[in-house]
N, C-alpha and C positions, 0 to 999 in steps of 0.2 A: 435428572437425579433418580438416585439411587432408589431402590423399592426396599430395600433391606434397612429404612430406617422406620424410625415408629411413627415419624408426624403423618400428617394428613394430605400436605402440598402436594401433591402430581395427582395423574389424571385417575379419572372415577377408576379405568380400565384396572389403573396399577392395582388399586386400593381393594378390586373385587381379588385381582390376583393371589394378591399378599394373604386377604383373610383366607381365599381357598386354599394358600400354600401351608400355611398353619392349622388347617383344620386336617390336612389330608389324611388317608382317603375318607372322603366325606360325601357320599352318594346321592344326601339328602340335600346337599346346598343346592340353592336355587340363586341366578345372577340373573338381572332382566334390567336392559337398559332402558330409558328415559330419556327426553327430549323436551324442551320448549321450546320459544322462538329465540331465546337469549342461552340458555342453558341446556349441559347436554350431563347425562351422569347414570349411575346404576344402583338399580336395588337389589341388597344381599339379603337371603334370610334362608333359613332353614323350615324345610318342609314339614309338618306336622304342629311345627310349634307354632306358627303363624296363621291367620286366616286369609286364607288366598282371596276371597273376594271382598274380602272389605280394603285389603291391598289394593288391590286391582282399583275400587273405588278410589280411594285416595291417591294414587297415580295419576288416576283422570280428572279428579280436582285438583292437582298440583300442574296437569300440562295446561288445564283451563287458567289456573291461577296466573302460571308464569307467561300467558300472553301479554301482559300487560307489559306498555312499554317503561323501559325505566326499571326493570325488577333487577337487583341485584345479588339477592340471596335465594336461596330455597324456599318457594312458598310453605305454609306452613297449612293443612289440612284439618280438619276437625278431629284431631286424632291425637293423643297425647304423644307431646316430643321431648326427647333431651339432647343437649350439643355432647359429639362426642369426639375427642382435640385429637385422638394417638389410634394406632390401627389395635393395640391389645384392647384399649377401651372398645375399640366397634367388635374385635372379635368378642369380648365378653357380652356384649350387647345382643350379639347374633344368639350365641348359647344362652342367652338369659331369655329370649324368646319374641324379640324384637328384629323388626326390618331396618335395615341399615341404608338411608339413602344420602348416596356421596354424590358430589358436585365437582366437576373438572377443575383444577386447580384450586378448589377450597382448602382452607385451613382446617377446616373441622368438617365434620358429618353429622346425621340426625338421626337419631334413634326411633322410630315409631314404635308404639306400645299396641302393637296389636294382635297379640300373643292366643293363643287358644291352646293352652296347654291342655293336654287330656285330662280328667276329671270326673268322679262319681257324683251325684246327687246327693244333696242331702238327705238323710234316714234315720231312721231309729238306731236312740241307744242301743247297743249289744251287750255291752261290760258294763253298764248300769243302768237297767231295765226298770222301770216306773209303772205303776198301773194310774197316777194320778200325774198332774204336772205335764210339764211341756217336754215333748218327745223328743225333738231334732236333736241331732250329734254332730259335734267337728266333723271335717274331709280333711281331705291331703292339700287342700289350697290355702295358703296363709290369708289373701283378701278374703276369701270368702268367709272364715273363722273368725276374721276381724269384725267383719261386716254384723255376724250373729252375734256378736257381743254388742256392737254398737247401736242395734236394732233392741235390746232388752235393756243397754242402761242409755238410755239421752241425756247424758250431764255432760256439759261443758267443760267438767274438770274430770272427764277421764283425758288420759294422756298416755300415746304410742311412741317409744322407743324403738328404734331399728337397729340391730348389729350385725356386722357380716363376718360370720364363722366359717373357716375350713380355707386352708389353702391352694388346696387344688380345684377342688369345687366348693365354691363360697356359697355360705350357706346363708337364707334372712333370718334371722331372731327378732321377735318383736318379747319388748316387755310392758306388760300392761298395770296402770294404778291409777289410781284415784286422788289426784291432788288435792291436797290439804285436808288429807285423812289420812293416808299413810306416812310411816316414821319416815324421817329423812336420811336417817342413819342406814333403817334397812334398805331402801331405794338404793344407796350409796353402796353399799355392801355388794347387793344382785349384781350393780354395774362393773364392780371391780371383779367381779367374780367371770363375770361373761368375757368380761376384756382379756382377761390373762388366760381362756383358751386356746391349746396349740391343737390341731389337728387336722388332716388334711381333708376331710368331707363330712358333714356330719348328714345320716341317714334319717336320723328322729330325734324326737328332743329325749327323748331316755338317755340318749348317749350323751347330751349334755348334764342329766341330772347328775352321773357319776361325775363330774369334771366341779359341781357346784356343790355337791353335799359336804355338810359339815363332819361327819364321822366318816372314814373313808372303808372300815371295816365295820359293819353293823347291818344285820339283818332286817330292823325296822326303817320302813321308809321314813323320812326326814323330809320328804317333799310329798305333794299330793298330787296324784295324776289323775285327772278326767276327762272326758269326752263330752261334757254337758254346759253348753253356755249359761245354764242359768244356776250353774253350780257356781263358773268364776265368775259371773255378776257378783253372787253372794259372799264370795270369797273377797272381792275389790271393795265392797261398801264395809268389811270388815277392817279395813287397813293393810290389807295384804297384795303379794306385786304375783301377775300372773305371765309367763315363759310361753310363747308359741313359735314353731319352729315352721318353716315352709316344706310342705311334705309330708308334714306329722299330722295325723288327726286327733291329737292328743294336746292337754295343755298341764302346766306344770305350775301349781301355787307354793307358795313359801310365804310365810314360814308355817309348822304344822304342828300337830302336838298328838299325843297318842289315844286321845280321847274324839278325835275328830276322824279316825281310822273307821271308830267303830257307829257311826252315822250315817244316815242314807240318805240321800237327795227326797225319798219320799216320806222323813218324816216330817218335815216342814209344809208338805201339802196335803196332810190327815189332820184329823182334831187331834188337841196337845194331848188329852187323856191315853190315845191308841199309842202315842209314841211312848209314853213309857215303860209300858210291859217290853215292846219290842227293842227297845234298848238295853233296858235290864237281860234279855234273852242273850244280846249280841256280846254283851260282856263276860254272860257265863259261859256261853259256848265258845269264844275264845280261850280265856282257860281249862276249857272243857278239852278244846283240840290239843291243850300244850302237856296235861296233866293227866289225862283219863288213862291211857296206857300204862306211864309210868306206874299209877297209884295202884292198877290191877295187879302187875307185876312187882310191884313191893307187897302187897299183900299176902300176894299166894308165895312167896319168894323167904320174907322176912317177917311179916307180922301178920302172921295165922292168927294170932291171939284176937285181933282186932273183929276179927268177922265172925258173923253170928255162926253158932253152930249147925244148923240147918243149911246156910249157905256152903259153909267151908266143905259139909258133906256131900254136898252137890257138886261143887268144885273139883274138890279131890277126887270125886267118882269119873269127870269129864277127864282129868288129865291121870287118871293111871295110865292110859295105854300110850303115852303121848312118849316117843321118843326123845324130845329134844326138853332141854330147861325151857322155863317159860318166857327167859330170856331171852333167846335165840329164838322160840315161836312167834313171839313178838314183833322181833325185829321182821323174821322172814314175810309175815302178813303185810306190815307195815310198806317192806319193800315193793311188795306182788301188788298193793293197793295204788301205790305211787306209780309202777310202771302201767297197770289199766288206767288211772286218771289221763295220765302223760298219752298213752296210744288213743283215748278218744279225744284228746285236744289234737292230735297229729293227724288224725283221720279225718277224711269230708265230712260234714257235719250230718250229711244223713246217714252214714254208718258208724260215725263216733261214736253216737250216745249210744247205738245198739252194741256197739264192743263193750262197753263201759257196765252195762248191765248185765248183758248175757255174761260177759266173761267174770264178773263178780260172783253171779249166782252158781256160775256154773266150776270154778275154779274153787268158791270157797264150798259148795258144796261134794265134790269131789276131794278136797281136803279133809274134811271132815272124817268121810266115809273111810278116807285112806287108813286114818287114825294119825293125819301125821302134825293137824290141830285140833284144839279143843272145840265146840261149838259156842263157850264163851267170850274165847279171844278173837273168833269171829264176828261176835255181836260189839265187841268194844273196839276193835278195828274200824267198823262200819260207821258204830257211834260218833266215834271223833272223823271219820272223812265228814260225814253228814253235819257237823258241829262245824266243821272249817267254811263248807259251803255257804253260810249263813252269814258271813264278815262279808261288809260291801266292799271292802277296800282291796285288792286285787294285790299288793303289795303287803300287806297284812296277815292276809292269807299264806304266802308265800312265807313268810317269816314263823305263821306257825308250823307249815309241815315241815320246816328244818330243826325249828327246835323241839319235834318230839323224839329225835333221835339221840340227843344227848341226856334228854327226860330218863329215858328208859334205860339208857347204857348206867345212869347213876341210881335210879330203881334196884336193877339187876345185880349192882355192885354192891350198894351200902342198904338197902330199901327207901325207907321215909326218911332217913337222918339224910341220905344221897337228896331225895326230891325237893327235902326240907333247905338244904344248904344252896343247891343249885338254885332253887326258885331266889332264897335270897339274894344272890348273887345278881340272877338276872333283875330284879328289883332295881337293885342300886346301879347296874348298867343302865338302864330305862333312865334312872333317877339321873345320869350323868351326861347323858344326851342332850344336844341342842340343837335347833334348827334356824339357822339364823339368829342366835341369840335367844330364842326364846326355848325355855326349859319345857320337856317334851311332854311331864308327867303334869303341865298345868294343865287346869285352875287346882288341881289337886295338890300335888307339892311342885312347887310352892302355891299356896291356897289363895284362890282369887273368891272371894266370897260372892260376888256380883254375877261374875262369869258362869258359877255353879248352876244356872238356870241351862246352859245348854249344852250339860256333861252326862249326866246318869239320866236326867229328864230334859223335855221340852218345854219349857214353861210355854203359856199363852203369847202372842204376837205383842198385845199392849203390856205386857210385863216386860217385855225384853227391847226398852227403848235408849240403852247403851250398846256401843259396842263394845266387843273383848278388849279388857283391859291388859290381858297378857298379851296382846302385839301393838301397848301402847301408842293407841292413833293418836293424830293430832286434835280432831274434834272427837269426845267421847259419846256425845248426845246425837242418836240419829236425826231426830228432830228436834229442832232449836225450840230453846223455849219460849213463850210468850207471855210474862208475868200478867199483862194485863185482861189476857182471855182468862175467862173462867169455863171451868167444866157444865157442859149442860146436864143438865137434872135426869136423870134415869125415867124412863116412863113406865109407868104402872098399871095393872090393870083396875079398874077397879068395878065391882059389881051393882 
């Protein structure tokens, strides 16, 4: 029988040779013969992806079980197995970390799930740190990430569907949702967009995000990225859909609104009275990070009459010896600050923070002493950078960093009128965005009064008994209402 065919009905040695031929050169491929009283075959696996100790134990159990007279198929040891009927399927199983067990003359083989894929242990969240609440973060193993979600959401209605994306290197993508809560149209749309992805391989879930985004050319994030299992569980209970990819330590959730990017997981683990000023601060800091340099340039270039006289005299004295216009000075300082921030991110952690702090201090002081920039401009750019660091969502931070530059150019060309017109255009663009059908500025525009309890403020938990109406969940109430149940009277202390 020719070994060029894709079927498995051949000698086990020929099956192993065909697998090795398709993978060659492959120095980590291992082939081990096995035999029982009635059968002979080979085991094929990749070293490093399969636990060798468990494989030898399984082969020993196979030999012992095969000693029974009348056995006509490969005995199944105590491991997860699946049938593979073609050479292509066997090659895919080997690359997936399985040990393929082939028997002489059999029409199919078995793939034993004995993978030992290298992975790091569960650690603290680095991109979303909190002082209160759970500290675990996702890792690069899909099975571990799903188990972390299962551990927190012990609900039989939690459903997980898997898709395979990637032509050359298939990647398993899982979508998670709470059945009976999520809107059926949303779930159908997520399935459709994932099924339409055509790519050779997927390295991270963020690559999937660009394929499923609603606006293809928008700086604002219309999908929520998180590495915290507790945040995923909270989103599922609101009627949203989560997406995970094997090999990615982050999870995507849809839909998302602008206000959700300004909420931190820690808001829900502290007292609600403390979350109010923090959320107000984040809203203020976002618009400050976008508009502060532009307002400074506009006031110094075109609208000096709006400044108090003592402040105007002080600022004019600072700019008396500066050889560049204010707009060029602002753009130069912003580019320098972004370069220092990028260098601090790319360098090793122990060196990066020192480079960012020392570089900012040294370069800023040297530029002021050399008369290239004014002290006020250094203060404004530094305050803008600090304001952007208060935003909890990394996608929103990047959006604020990009929006600074067009606002500064508009301020340098048209003053406050340019800032105002560009601000109106920005708000109009935000109002037109949709995240899987949900308006981006909801629940403010359009207005959902009940959902306002978790936008600017964070109401007490006993007031938030309903799920967000903006996501149109099937079940609006988090806790079913019992008409016959009476509310217990409050206890009061009496002297």
